[in-house]
C-alpha positions as CSV (number, residue, x, y, z in Angstrom):
1,X,115.6,-42.8,41.2
2,X,118.7,-40.9,40.4
3,X,119.1,-37.1,40.6
4,X,118.4,-36.4,36.9
5,X,115.1,-38.2,36.8
6,X,113.9,-36.5,40.0
7,X,114.9,-33.1,38.5
8,X,112.8,-33.9,35.4
9,X,109.8,-34.7,37.6
10,X,110.2,-31.5,39.6
11,X,107.5,-29.6,37.6
12,X,105.3,-32.6,36.8
13,X,101.6,-31.6,37.4
14,X,100.9,-34.7,39.3
15,X,103.9,-34.3,41.6
16,X,103.4,-30.6,42.3
17,X,100.1,-31.5,44.1
18,X,102.0,-33.6,46.6
19,X,102.5,-31.8,50.0
20,X,106.1,-30.8,50.5
21,X,107.2,-31.7,46.9
22,X,107.9,-28.1,45.8
23,X,107.0,-24.8,47.5
24,X,104.8,-22.2,45.8
25,X,107.8,-19.9,45.6
26,X,110.0,-22.4,43.8
27,X,107.2,-23.4,41.5
28,X,106.5,-19.8,40.5
29,X,110.2,-19.2,39.9
30,X,110.5,-22.3,37.8
31,X,107.5,-21.5,35.7
32,X,108.7,-17.9,35.1
33,X,112.0,-19.3,33.9
34,X,110.4,-21.4,31.2
35,X,111.0,-20.1,27.6
36,X,108.2,-18.3,25.8
37,X,107.1,-20.4,22.8
38,X,104.0,-18.4,21.7
39,X,105.5,-18.1,18.2
40,X,105.0,-21.9,17.8
41,X,101.3,-22.0,18.7
42,X,98.5,-22.3,16.2
43,X,95.3,-20.4,16.9
44,X,91.8,-21.7,16.1
45,X,91.5,-19.0,13.4
46,X,94.7,-20.1,11.8
47,X,93.6,-23.8,11.9
48,X,90.2,-22.9,10.3
49,X,91.7,-20.8,7.6
50,X,94.0,-23.7,6.6
51,X,91.2,-26.3,6.7
52,X,88.8,-24.1,4.7
53,X,91.1,-24.2,1.6
54,X,91.1,-28.0,1.3
55,X,88.4,-30.5,0.5
56,X,87.6,-33.0,3.2
57,X,89.1,-36.4,2.8
58,X,87.0,-38.8,0.8
59,X,85.0,-36.2,-1.1
60,X,85.3,-35.1,-4.6
61,X,86.2,-31.5,-5.7
62,X,82.9,-31.1,-7.6
63,X,80.1,-30.3,-5.2
64,X,77.2,-31.0,-7.7
65,X,75.5,-34.3,-7.2
66,X,75.7,-36.9,-10.0
């Protein structure tokens, strides 16, 4: 493996469990340095509001039985 691919695996969850792979101090510092992307998230309330305005796929708009 080259240096770039090892660096990309540095914070891989599976690798962080390996003894000696990364210290707790290095892991905490690396996680703190990650950017905050909370403005990109969708909450469950937002998802339900968006889904409530549309009819489910395969159903007609008219809810009365024929």
